[in-house]
C-alpha positions in Angstrom: 7.8 2.9 -16.6 6.7 -1.0 -17.5 7.4 -4.2 -15.6 9.5 -7.0 -16.9 8.2 -10.2 -18.2 11.2 -11.8 -16.0 10.4 -10.1 -13.0 6.6 -11.1 -13.4 7.5 -14.4 -13.8 9.8 -14.6 -10.9 7.0 -13.1 -8.9 4.6 -15.8 -10.2 6.7 -18.8 -9.5 7.7 -17.8 -6.0 3.7 -17.7 -5.4 3.2 -20.9 -7.1 0.7 -19.1 -9.7 -0.1 -20.4 -13.1 -0.8 -17.6 -15.8 -4.7 -18.0 -16.7 -7.1 -15.9 -18.2 -8.0 -12.9 -16.7 -11.0 -13.8 -14.5 -12.3 -13.1 -10.9 -10.6 -16.1 -9.8 -7.3 -15.3 -11.4 -7.4 -11.7 -10.0 -8.3 -12.6 -6.5 -5.4 -15.4 -6.6 -2.9 -12.8 -8.0 -3.7 -10.1 -5.5 -3.8 -12.4 -2.8 -0.2 -13.3 -3.3 0.8 -9.5 -3.9 -1.2 -8.7 -0.6 2.0 -10.3 1.1 3.9 -6.7 0.1 3.5 -5.0 3.4 3.1 -1.1 3.4 6.2 0.0 4.5 8.6 3.4 4.0 11.6 1.8 5.4 12.7 1.3 1.6 11.0 4.8 0.6 13.2 6.5 3.3 16.6 4.7 2.3 15.7 5.4 -1.5 15.0 9.0 -0.9 18.3 9.6 0.5 20.2 7.8 -1.9 18.7 10.1 -5.0 19.2 13.6 -5.4 17.2 14.1 -8.3 13.5 13.8 -7.5 12.4 11.6 -10.5 15.0 8.9 -9.2 13.3 8.7 -5.7 10.1 6.6 -6.8 10.5 2.3 -6.6 8.9 1.2 -10.2 7.9 -2.2 -10.4 10.7 -4.2 -11.0 12.6 -2.6 -7.9 9.4 -3.1 -5.9 8.8 -6.8 -6.4 12.5 -7.9 -6.5 12.9 -6.0 -3.4 10.3 -8.3 -2.0 11.4 -11.4 -3.2 14.6 -11.1 -1.4 13.8 -8.6 1.4 10.3 -9.2 2.1 9.8 -5.5 1.9 6.8 -3.7 0.1 6.5 -0.1 -0.4 4.0 3.1 0.2 0.3 3.1 -1.4 2.1 4.8 -4.6 4.4 2.4 -5.4 2.3 -0.4 -4.3 -0.4 0.5 -6.5 1.6 1.4 -9.1 3.4 -2.0 -9.2 0.2 -4.2 -9.0 -1.1 -2.2 -12.2 1.7 -2.9 -14.2 1.8 -6.5 -13.2 -2.1 -6.8 -13.5 -1.7 -5.3 -17.2 1.1 -8.0 -18.1 -1.0 -10.5 -17.1 -4.1 -9.3 -19.4 -6.1 -7.4 -17.3 -7.6 -4.0 -18.0 -6.7 -2.2 -14.8 -6.4 1.9 -14.1 -5.0 4.0 -11.5 -7.5 6.1 -9.3 -6.5 8.5 -6.4 -8.2 9.2 -2.9 -8.7 11.9 -0.7 -7.9 10.9 3.5 -8.6 13.3 6.0 -9.4 16.4 3.8 -5.9 16.0 2.2 -6.4 15.9 -1.9 -5.0 12.8 -3.8 -2.6 11.8 -0.8 -3.8 7.9 -1.5 -4.0 5.9 -4.7 -5.4 2.6 -5.8 -6.0 0.4 -8.6 -9.4 -0.5 -10.0 -9.6 -3.5 -12.2 -12.6 -4.4 -14.8 -13.4 -7.9 -15.6 -16.7 -8.8 -17.3 -17.7 -5.5 -17.4 -17.4 -5.4 -13.6 -15.6 -2.9 -11.6 -13.5 -4.1 -8.5 -11.3 -2.1 -6.2 -8.0 -3.4 -5.2 -6.3 -1.4 -2.3 -2.7 -3.0 -1.3 -1.5 0.5 0.3 -4.9 0.7 2.3 -4.5 -3.0 3.9 -7.5 -4.3 2.5 -7.1 -8.0 1.6 -9.9 -8.8 -0.6 -11.1 -7.4 -4.0 -14.5 -5.3 -3.8 -17.0 -4.8 -6.2 -17.7 -1.2 -7.3 -21.1 -0.5 -7.6 -23.1 2.8 -8.2 -26.5 0.8 -7.6 -25.7 -0.7 -4.4 -23.3 -0.7 -1.2 -20.5 -3.2 -1.7 -18.2 -4.8 1.2 -14.8 -6.2 1.9 -13.3 -7.2 5.2 -9.9 -6.7 7.0 -8.9 -8.1 10.4 -9.9 -5.0 11.8 -13.7 -5.3 10.5 -15.8 -4.8 7.7 -15.1 -2.5 4.4 -17.8 -0.6 3.5 -17.6 1.0 -0.1 -20.5 3.4 -1.1 -21.5 5.8 -4.1 -22.3 8.8 -3.0 -24.1 10.4 -5.6 -22.0 13.1 -7.5 -19.1 13.0 -9.4 -18.1 9.1 -9.5 -17.4 9.6 -6.0 -17.3 6.6 -3.5 -17.2 6.9 0.3 -15.1 3.8 2.0 -15.2 3.2 5.7 -14.2 0.5 8.2 -16.5 -0.9 10.7 -15.6 -2.7 13.9 -18.0 -4.5 16.7 -18.1 -0.9 18.3 -17.8 2.1 15.7 -17.9 2.8 11.7 -14.8 4.9 11.0 -14.9 7.1 7.5 -11.5 6.3 5.8 -11.4 7.9 2.3 -13.4 9.2 -0.7 -12.4 7.6 -3.9 -12.2 9.0 -7.2 -13.3 6.5 -9.9 -11.7 8.6 -12.7 -8.5 7.0 -14.4 -5.5 9.1 -13.9 -2.6 8.9 -16.4 0.8 7.5 -15.3 2.7 11.0 -16.1 0.1 12.5 -13.3 0.5 9.5 -11.2 4.3 10.0 -11.0 3.4 13.9 -10.5 1.8 13.4 -7.1 4.0 10.7 -6.3 7.0 12.8 -6.5 5.2 15.4 -4.1 5.0 12.6 -1.4 8.8 13.0 -0.7 8.5 16.2 0.4 5.1 16.1 2.5 6.6 14.9 5.7 6.1 11.4 5.3 9.6 10.1 5.9 10.2 11.8 9.1 9.3 8.4 11.3 9.2 4.9 10.1 5.7 3.6 9.6 4.7 -0.1 8.4 1.1 -1.9 8.1 1.0 -5.5 7.3 -1.8 -8.6 8.0 0.2 -10.3 10.4 -0.9 -14.4 11.7 -4.4 -12.7 10.9 -3.9 -9.4 12.9 -4.1 -6.1 11.2 -0.6 -5.1 12.7 0.9 -1.2 12.5 4.1 0.4 14.0 4.6 4.0 13.9 6.7 6.0 16.1 7.9 2.7 18.3 4.4 2.3 18.8 3.1 -1.0 17.8 -0.9 -0.9 17.3 -3.0 -4.2 17.0 -6.4 -3.6 15.5 -9.1 -6.0 16.2 -13.2 -6.6 15.8 -13.2 -4.9 19.4 -10.6 -2.0 19.3 -7.0 -1.4 19.0 -4.4 -2.3 21.3 -1.0 -0.4 21.6 2.5 -0.8 23.4 5.9 0.9 23.0 9.0 -1.2 21.2 11.0 1.8 21.6 13.5 -0.9 23.9 13.9 -3.5 21.1 12.6 -1.8 17.7 14.8 -3.3 15.3 14.1 -7.2 16.7 10.2 -6.3 17.0 10.0 -4.7 13.4 12.3 -7.7 12.1 10.3 -10.5 13.9 7.0 -9.2 13.2 7.6 -8.3 9.4 10.8 -10.2 8.4 12.8 -7.2 7.2 16.7 -7.5 7.7 17.9 -6.1 10.7 20.1 -3.5 8.9 17.7 -2.0 6.5 15.5 -1.0 9.9 18.6 0.4 11.4 19.6 2.5 8.1 16.2 3.8 8.0 16.5 4.9 11.8 19.7 6.6 11.6 18.5 8.5 8.4 15.5 10.0 10.4 17.6 11.0 13.0 20.1 12.8 10.8 17.2 14.5 9.5 15.5 15.3 12.9 19.1 16.6 14.0 19.7 18.9 10.8 16.2 20.5 11.4 17.1 21.0 14.8 20.5 23.0 13.8 18.6 24.8 11.3 16.1 26.1 14.0 
């Protein structure tokens, strides 16, 4: 599903970006703005409950970006990557969608590859990587996030790349990226499967906030830094903390929590 010109213009105007010819500088400018869309599944939990048809559950670019401009929401890696791909395409960039395997699971992550001046670049809003990373089969390339250095290395077979993240203590493997374009039809097909894989059973949010990589999952707030991670429970003031940190309206957070509890009660009753 394409993105409307009006949506693109609203996004550019909101972040003070002027249209330019495709270049690395312009790509970085657009992606830096787009990175304000957080990884979150609150909107996915709510949208999923509102739609009976599986094909109606995904949040496509117009809805994704319009919601962000109104509510500061974002999406999961599928909606974020699809929206970015459509935005970049409308701005004249040559981009395509790719999949990745995390923790041994096949095609459970997606990202975007952009070609500028015959050079490929990875942009991955769903894995909270804030910068554009060059893709090369000849050398290791690097990016960064507040948790440390991001390392991308060609593994010598099937156009596969290994992505890892290193802080001051350890290097951790993250995923295998497949530099093979996937069609939009197939992308939507694997996207729809994510509504049935258990990913909607708890609120999951990840965003760079004031220079820190913050994740909220299972009512635990985790701060990732160069020296490690630090955790604390926010169960006692969950709605207030999530709203304050990520900027979401209270009512969205409460609605998602209610839907999760209803789903848990249904499972308990069936069990």
